[in-house]
C-alpha positions in Angstrom: -146.8 -93.5 68.6 -145.5 -96.1 65.9 -146.7 -96.2 62.2 -147.1 -100.1 63.0 -149.5 -99.0 66.3 -151.4 -96.8 64.0 -152.2 -99.3 61.2 -152.4 -102.0 63.8 -154.3 -100.4 66.6 -158.0 -101.3 65.1 -158.4 -102.1 61.4 -162.5 -101.9 62.1 -162.8 -98.4 62.5 -161.3 -94.7 60.5 -158.5 -93.0 62.1 -159.2 -90.4 64.3 -158.1 -86.6 63.3 -155.0 -87.1 66.1 -154.4 -90.6 64.7 -154.0 -88.6 60.7 -152.1 -86.4 62.0 -149.3 -88.6 64.3 -149.8 -91.0 61.1 -148.4 -88.0 58.8 -145.7 -86.4 61.3 -144.1 -89.5 61.6 -144.3 -90.4 57.8 -142.7 -86.3 57.3 -140.0 -87.3 60.1 -139.2 -90.3 58.1 -138.9 -88.2 55.2 -136.4 -85.3 57.1 -134.1 -88.8 58.1 -133.8 -89.6 54.6 -133.3 -86.5 53.7 -130.4 -85.8 55.9 -128.9 -89.2 55.0 -128.6 -88.2 51.5 -127.6 -85.3 52.1 -124.6 -85.7 54.8 -121.8 -85.9 52.4 -118.4 -85.2 53.3 -115.6 -84.0 50.9 -112.2 -85.0 52.1 -110.0 -81.7 50.7 -108.2 -80.8 54.0 -105.5 -77.9 52.2 -105.4 -76.1 49.2 -103.7 -78.3 46.7 -101.4 -77.8 43.4 -103.4 -78.2 40.2 -101.5 -79.0 36.8 -100.1 -75.9 34.8 -99.7 -76.5 30.9 -99.3 -80.4 31.8 -96.9 -80.1 34.3 -97.9 -81.0 38.3 -95.2 -80.3 40.6 -96.0 -82.6 43.6 -92.3 -83.0 45.4 -93.3 -81.1 48.2 -96.2 -83.3 48.5 -95.7 -86.1 51.4 -98.3 -88.9 50.7 -97.7 -89.8 54.2 -99.0 -86.4 55.8 -101.3 -84.8 53.0 -102.8 -88.0 52.1 -103.9 -88.6 48.0 -103.9 -85.8 45.5 -106.5 -84.8 43.2 -104.8 -85.1 39.1 -106.9 -81.6 38.1 -105.5 -79.0 35.8 -104.2 -78.1 32.4 -103.2 -81.5 31.0 -101.7 -81.8 27.2 -104.3 -82.5 24.7 -104.0 -84.1 21.6 -107.0 -84.2 19.4 -107.9 -86.9 16.5 -105.2 -88.9 17.6 -104.2 -92.1 19.7 -100.9 -91.7 20.8 -98.7 -94.5 22.1 -96.6 -93.7 25.0 -93.0 -94.5 23.2 -94.0 -91.8 20.3 -93.8 -89.2 23.2 -89.5 -90.7 23.7 -89.1 -90.4 20.0 -86.9 -87.1 18.7 -90.2 -85.4 17.2 -92.9 -85.9 19.2 -96.6 -85.2 18.6 -97.9 -81.9 17.9 -100.5 -81.1 20.3 -103.8 -79.1 19.4 -103.5 -77.1 23.3 -103.6 -78.0 27.4 -107.4 -78.7 28.0 -108.7 -78.8 31.4 -109.4 -82.1 33.4 -112.1 -83.1 34.8 -114.5 -81.5 31.9 -116.0 -82.5 28.4 -113.9 -82.4 25.5 -116.2 -80.2 23.2 -115.8 -76.9 25.3 -111.8 -77.0 24.3 -111.5 -74.4 21.5 -108.4 -73.1 19.8 -107.7 -71.6 16.1 -107.4 -75.1 14.4 -109.6 -77.8 16.9 -113.1 -77.9 18.0 -113.8 -81.0 19.3 -117.1 -82.5 18.9 -118.3 -85.3 21.3 -118.1 -88.1 19.6 -114.3 -88.5 18.6 -111.4 -89.7 20.3 -108.1 -88.3 22.0 -105.1 -88.5 23.7 -104.0 -86.6 27.4 -101.2 -86.0 28.5 -99.7 -85.0 31.9 -96.2 -85.0 33.7 -95.7 -85.5 37.6 -93.0 -84.9 39.8 -92.7 -86.5 43.1 -90.2 -86.9 46.4 -88.4 -90.2 45.9 -89.5 -91.2 49.6 -90.4 -94.5 51.2 -94.4 -93.6 51.1 -93.8 -93.0 47.0 -92.9 -96.7 46.8 -95.8 -97.7 46.5 -99.4 -95.7 44.5 -102.0 -95.9 43.0 -104.5 -94.1 41.0 -108.1 -94.2 41.6 -110.0 -93.1 38.1 -113.5 -92.7 38.0 -115.6 -93.1 34.5 -114.6 -91.6 31.4 -116.2 -90.9 28.2 -116.8 -93.2 27.6 -113.5 -95.7 27.0 -110.1 -95.5 28.2 -107.1 -96.5 28.1 -104.5 -95.6 31.1 -100.8 -95.5 30.9 -98.0 -94.5 33.0 -94.2 -94.0 32.4 -95.2 -96.6 29.3 -96.7 -99.3 31.0 -100.2 -100.3 30.7 -102.5 -99.2 34.3 -105.9 -100.2 33.5 -108.5 -100.3 30.2 -112.0 -99.7 30.6 -114.2 -100.3 27.4 -112.3 -100.5 24.2 -111.2 -97.4 23.2 -110.9 -96.8 19.2 -111.3 -94.5 16.1 -115.0 -95.6 14.9 -118.1 -96.2 16.7 -117.9 -100.2 15.2 -114.3 -100.2 16.7 -115.0 -98.8 20.4 -117.1 -100.2 23.4 -118.7 -97.7 25.9 -117.5 -98.9 29.9 -117.9 -97.7 33.2 -116.4 -99.2 35.6 -114.3 -97.2 38.8 -111.7 -98.6 40.5 -108.1 -98.5 41.7 -104.5 -99.3 39.5 -101.4 -100.1 41.5 -98.3 -99.0 40.4 -94.4 -98.9 41.3 -93.0 -96.1 40.4 -88.7 -96.1 39.4 -87.9 -92.2 39.8 -89.0 -89.1 40.5 -91.1 -88.0 37.2 -94.3 -89.9 36.2 -95.5 -89.4 32.5 -99.4 -89.9 32.5 -101.1 -90.7 29.3 -105.0 -91.4 28.6 -106.7 -92.7 25.9 -110.2 -91.2 25.1 -112.8 -92.0 22.9 -116.4 -91.4 22.8 -118.7 -92.8 20.0 -121.8 -93.6 22.8 -122.4 -90.9 25.0 -124.5 -87.0 24.0 -120.7 -85.8 25.7 -117.2 -87.2 25.5 -113.8 -86.4 27.6 -111.8 -86.6 30.8 -115.1 -85.5 32.7 -114.3 -86.7 36.2 -110.9 -86.5 38.2 -107.7 -89.1 38.6 -106.5 -89.3 42.2 -103.0 -89.8 42.6 -101.8 -91.0 46.8 -100.8 -94.4 48.5 -102.1 -97.5 47.3 -104.1 -98.6 50.6 -105.2 -95.2 50.9 -107.3 -95.0 47.5 -108.1 -98.2 48.1 -109.1 -97.6 51.9 -111.2 -94.3 50.5 -113.1 -96.3 47.6 -114.2 -98.8 50.0 -115.5 -96.2 52.0 -117.4 -94.9 49.7 -118.8 -97.8 48.6 -119.8 -98.4 52.4 -121.4 -95.5 52.9 -123.1 -96.1 49.1 -124.1 -99.7 50.8 -124.8 -97.8 54.0 -127.4 -95.8 52.6 -128.8 -98.6 49.7 -129.9 -100.8 52.9 -131.6 -97.9 55.0 -133.5 -96.4 51.9 -134.3 -100.1 50.7 -135.7 -101.1 54.4 -137.8 -97.5 54.3 -139.2 -98.9 50.8 -140.8 -102.6 52.4 -141.5 -101.2 55.8 -143.9 -98.6 53.6 -144.8 -101.2 51.5 -145.8 -103.3 54.6 -148.0 -100.5 55.5 -149.8 -100.4 52.4 -151.1 -103.9 52.7 -151.9 -103.2 55.7 -154.0 -100.4 54.8 -154.7 -100.5 51.3 -157.1 -97.8 51.5 -154.0 -95.7 52.0 -151.8 -94.7 48.6 -149.3 -92.4 50.3 -147.2 -95.6 51.9 -146.8 -97.0 48.5 -146.2 -94.2 46.5 -143.0 -93.0 48.8 -142.1 -96.7 48.8 -141.9 -96.6 45.1 -139.6 -93.3 45.3 -137.3 -95.1 47.8 -136.7 -98.2 45.0 -136.0 -95.5 42.3 -133.3 -93.4 45.1 -132.2 -97.3 46.2 -131.5 -97.8 42.1 -130.3 -94.6 41.4 -127.7 -95.3 44.8 -126.1 -99.0 42.8 -125.8 -96.4 39.2 -123.6 -93.7 40.2 -120.9 -92.4 41.8 -119.0 -95.5 42.2 -121.7 -97.5 40.4 -121.1 -100.6 43.0 -124.0 -102.7 40.5 -120.8 -103.0 38.7 -119.0 -105.2 41.3 -122.2 -107.4 41.3 -123.3 -107.4 38.2 -119.5 -107.1 36.5 -120.7 -108.1 32.9 -123.6 -106.1 32.6 -124.1 -104.1 29.3 -123.3 -100.4 29.3 -126.6 -99.2 27.6 -128.6 -101.1 30.2 -126.5 -99.5 33.0 -127.3 -96.2 31.9 -130.6 -96.1 30.8 -131.3 -97.8 34.6 -128.9 -94.6 36.0 -131.0 -92.3 34.0 -135.1 -94.1 35.0 -133.8 -93.7 38.6 -134.0 -90.2 37.9 -136.6 -89.9 35.4 -139.0 -92.0 37.0 -138.3 -90.8 41.0 -139.4 -87.5 39.5 -143.4 -88.5 38.6 -143.3 -90.6 41.9 -142.3 -88.0 44.3 -144.7 -85.4 42.8 -147.8 -88.2 43.6 -146.9 -88.4 46.7 -146.5 -84.4 47.5 -150.4 -84.1 45.5 -151.5 -87.3 47.7 -150.4 -85.1 51.0 -151.8 -81.5 49.7 -154.7 -82.6 47.2 -156.7 -79.3 47.5 -153.2 -77.2 47.2 -151.5 -79.3 44.3 -153.5 -79.4 41.1 -154.4 -82.3 39.5 -153.9 -80.2 35.7 -150.4 -79.9 36.8 -150.1 -83.6 37.9 -151.4 -85.0 34.7 -148.5 -82.7 33.0 -145.8 -84.0 35.0 -147.3 -87.6 34.6 -147.4 -87.1 30.4 -144.0 -85.4 30.6 -142.2 -88.1 32.6 -144.0 -91.1 30.8 -142.5 -89.5 27.6 -139.2 -88.9 28.7 -138.6 -92.3 30.0 -140.2 -94.0 26.5 -137.4 -92.4 24.9 -134.8 -93.7 27.5 -136.3 -97.4 27.3 -136.1 -97.2 23.0 -133.6 -95.1 22.4 -130.1 -95.5 22.5 -127.8 -94.0 25.1 -126.0 -91.5 22.3 -129.8 -89.9 21.4 -131.5 -90.4 24.9 -129.2 -88.6 27.0 -129.4 -85.6 25.0 -133.2 -85.4 27.1 -130.9 -85.2 29.9 -130.8 -81.0 30.3 -134.5 -80.7 29.3 -135.8 -83.0 32.6 -133.4 -81.3 34.7 -135.1 -78.0 33.6 -138.4 -79.7 33.9 -137.3 -81.2 37.6 -136.8 -77.8 38.4 -139.8 -76.3 37.5 -141.3 -79.2 39.3 -140.1 -78.2 42.7 -140.6 -74.7 42.5 -144.2 -75.6 42.4 -144.2 -77.8 44.7 -141.8 -75.5 47.4 -145.1 -73.2 46.3 -147.3 -75.5 48.0 -145.7 -76.2 50.8 -145.1 -72.7 51.5 -148.6 -71.5 51.2 -149.6 -74.4 53.4 -146.8 -73.6 55.9 -147.8 -70.2 56.3 -151.3 -71.2 57.1 -149.7 -72.9 60.1 -150.4 -76.7 59.1 -148.1 -78.7 61.0 -147.5 -81.3 58.7 -146.5 -79.1 55.9 -144.2 -77.5 58.3 -142.3 -80.5 59.2 -142.7 -81.8 55.2 -141.0 -78.5 54.2 -137.5 -78.5 56.2 -137.1 -82.2 54.6 -138.4 -80.9 50.7 -135.9 -78.0 50.8 -133.0 -80.4 51.4 -134.2 -82.8 48.7 -134.4 -79.8 46.7 -131.2 -78.7 47.1 -129.5 -81.9 46.7 -131.2 -81.8 43.4 -129.4 -78.3 42.6 -126.4 -79.9 43.3 -126.4 -82.6 41.3 -127.7 -80.6 38.4 -124.6 -78.9 38.3 -122.5 -81.5 38.7 -123.9 -82.8 35.7 -123.6 -79.6 33.6 
């Protein structure tokens, strides 16, 4: 029995218990399908890849035709508080490095005897790459994601891309996120990769995302695949949002469809503002502050909405006082996102992640108690909730 059949069969009489059960079971099945769609991500790593060691990455045995793209992860040369142009590394007296730093990573974790980077500042990264000169290496590209929070990328002395404006002060720099792919033609078996990164707008700075090297067509196909996946998720969840919104208008006394619709709208917004950040493709000139605010609000607001949804389903077990606490706390955090600049409100993320874990653990407790009472709808919902729980844990660990 479909949702529409349940709601349209006879709106003049109350639903019987069996109708309510069918409605709930179908609703939970919808949630589980949604959760599985969210969780079905795939990593493209097929083999163990070499890593950069002390600023050098040897790819002379790597075949881009057969092995595909490779992550440029590992130890980079690190020059703190220096924006070094590529030609300076060719001089008789090259600049003195601060040490070696792991990429991807935040630069405030770098420690040496003389250097302790602060979250705000600027630095230069350098990686020397050795490749096998083959036909596959004649048309290569580098895929880049976000850097914290402005980036200039050079290869063999030539500028590949510039995201935002790299500067030595807050006034001379401009933050921006815009993942993409930059093509180049290698002129030998040696590549000299240089990144200039500055951050004066976020709580963390540095080359916090990996770079990927590969054939231009492969990297563009990889980015296109991820964007298409995001679009598919966005479209599927938006359809669910409007469907449940329509159910609410058909039966206004039932608030659960309205709440679930709001949750779907927030999740769809988060899909557009994270990962490949497809919202940047739709609105290339969108303000960076607004983009980050939308990213945070899609998370901060989805927590109380989902909590309200669980309370609606299990009102006798889920504490009303706990729900009020969640609503007040989330309102305060969301207000800080709206009113404060990114470099201030981004500090609230770790606390809100802990707060979210507490909520999820409490909701898990409620569902387990209901499941032990052999309530069929709670058992079905528990399966989908566990997937959401694991997805949130994964998201928190990735942003830690």
